[in-house]
N, C-alpha and C positions, 0 to 999 in steps of 0.2 A: 736456664732451664729451671724451672720449679720442681721440687721433689713432691711427690704426692705424700698424702698423710700416712699412707700404709709404710712408708720408707722409715718412719719414726717410731713405730710401735712393733712390738713382737708379741705374740700371744703364746702364753705357755698353757700347754694341755696336758693334763695328767689322767691317766687312767688306772683303775684299779682291777684286779682280778681276784675273784673269790671262788672258793671251794666250799660246796654246801654238802653236808652229810645228813642224810635222813634215814631214821631207823624206826621201826615198828616193834621192837623187841626191847623191853626195858633192861634186859641184861646187859646191853652194851653200855649203859650209863649208870646203872645201880647194881648192888649186890654187895656181899659181905667181904669178897676180896678186892683190896685195893692197893695191892703191890704189883710189881712187874709191869707188864702191858696195861694192866687195868688202872695203874696210877695216873695215867694220862686222861683217861675216859670216865673214870669213876670218882677221882680223888682231885680233880681239877689242877693237877700238876702240869707245868708248862712242857709242851711238846718241843723237843730240840736235841740235837746231838746225835749220837749213835743210839739206835734202837735194835736190840737183838730180836730177830723173828722168834715169836713164842711157839709156833707150830711147825711141824714138818722138819726140815732141815734146819737145826737151830744153830748152825754155825753161819748163817747168812745174818748180815748186819745192813741196816738201812741208815744212811746218813742223811739227816734232815738239816737243812741250812735254814737259818732264822729261828725265831722262837714264837710258838703259837700256843694261844690259850684256848682250851676246850670248854666252852660254856654252853651246856644243852639247855634248849629252850623247848618247853611243852608244847605240843599240838592237840593234845587230847587222845583218849583211847590208847594209851601207852605209847604213842608215837613222839618223837623228839627230833631236833635237829640243831646244828651248830653250823656256823660260818666262820671262815678264817680268810683274812686277805692274804694272798700269796704273790 
């Protein structure tokens, strides 16, 4: 019995998932304050690890697995966006 050609090949399929953030307010990505939570979105610091919630109940911490670079791209009229592969 002869094997069919498909028996000799395997196909690797990879998929990527992206998160897209779109804003129309330049204060999300620019401004004089570049520390704390602003460091990730205004100062191009790598987003990773433990992030303390900056508003409301400040004892909440978000744990981010992986490392993400936030690079804003302009769309015009003050709107910008960034994408990250997750």
